[in-house]
C-alpha positions in Angstrom: -27.9 -36.0 73.1 -31.1 -36.1 73.9 -34.5 -35.7 71.9 -35.7 -32.3 71.0 -38.0 -29.8 73.2 -41.2 -30.3 71.3 -40.3 -34.4 70.4 -40.2 -35.0 74.7 -43.0 -32.6 75.5 -45.3 -33.9 72.5 -44.4 -37.4 74.0 -44.8 -36.2 77.1 -48.6 -34.8 76.6 -50.0 -37.9 75.3 -49.1 -40.0 78.1 -50.5 -37.7 80.6 -53.6 -38.0 78.3 -54.3 -41.2 78.9 -54.6 -40.5 82.7 -57.2 -39.4 84.4 -56.9 -36.8 87.2 -59.4 -36.0 89.7 -60.4 -33.0 88.3 -61.1 -33.9 84.4 -61.3 -37.2 83.0 -59.4 -38.0 80.0 -62.2 -38.8 77.5 -61.8 -42.0 75.8 -62.0 -40.3 72.3 -60.1 -37.5 73.0 -57.3 -39.5 74.4 -57.2 -41.4 71.2 -56.5 -38.6 68.8 -53.8 -37.5 70.5 -52.0 -40.6 71.5 -52.9 -40.7 67.0 -51.1 -37.6 66.5 -48.4 -38.2 68.7 -47.4 -41.3 66.7 -47.9 -39.1 63.6 -45.3 -36.7 64.8 -43.1 -39.6 65.4 -43.7 -40.6 62.1 -42.7 -37.3 60.6 -39.9 -36.9 62.7 -38.2 -41.0 62.1 -38.7 -40.6 58.8 -36.9 -37.1 58.2 -34.5 -38.9 60.0 -33.8 -40.8 58.1 -35.8 -44.0 59.6 -38.5 -46.1 57.8 -41.8 -46.0 59.0 -41.2 -49.8 59.2 -38.5 -50.1 60.3 -39.3 -48.0 63.5 -42.0 -50.8 63.8 -39.5 -54.0 63.4 -36.8 -51.8 66.0 -39.7 -51.4 68.7 -41.0 -55.4 68.3 -36.9 -55.9 68.9 -37.6 -55.1 72.2 -36.0 -50.9 71.5 -37.9 -48.7 74.5 -39.9 -45.3 72.1 -37.9 -43.2 74.4 -34.0 -44.9 72.5 -35.6 -44.5 69.5 -36.4 -40.6 70.8 -32.8 -40.4 70.6 -32.0 -42.1 68.1 -34.5 -39.9 65.7 -33.1 -36.7 67.3 -29.3 -37.9 67.5 -30.4 -38.1 63.9 -31.6 -35.2 62.9 -28.7 -33.1 65.3 -25.5 -34.7 63.9 -24.7 -35.0 60.6 -23.4 -38.4 58.7 -19.2 -38.4 58.7 -18.5 -39.0 55.2 -16.1 -41.5 55.0 -13.2 -40.8 52.4 -10.5 -43.6 51.3 -7.5 -43.0 51.2 -5.9 -43.7 47.8 
């Protein structure tokens, strides 16, 4: 399952805010604030999905892409964990 449109859109806006356009170059301060806000949104979504910030950092450091992390967060948010019962 793909991450929610809100999460994907937030990251698309963050990526586009760090590039400049011919009409209006992105300010470094605005880009930094937007990036910080985007990271905060990712951290909140990850924690809501059951991942700690430390776990997410470890996954990214281990080579998991942002897209894959978003997919895992989305899946965890929108799918209930199956309940396993042991037959007696």
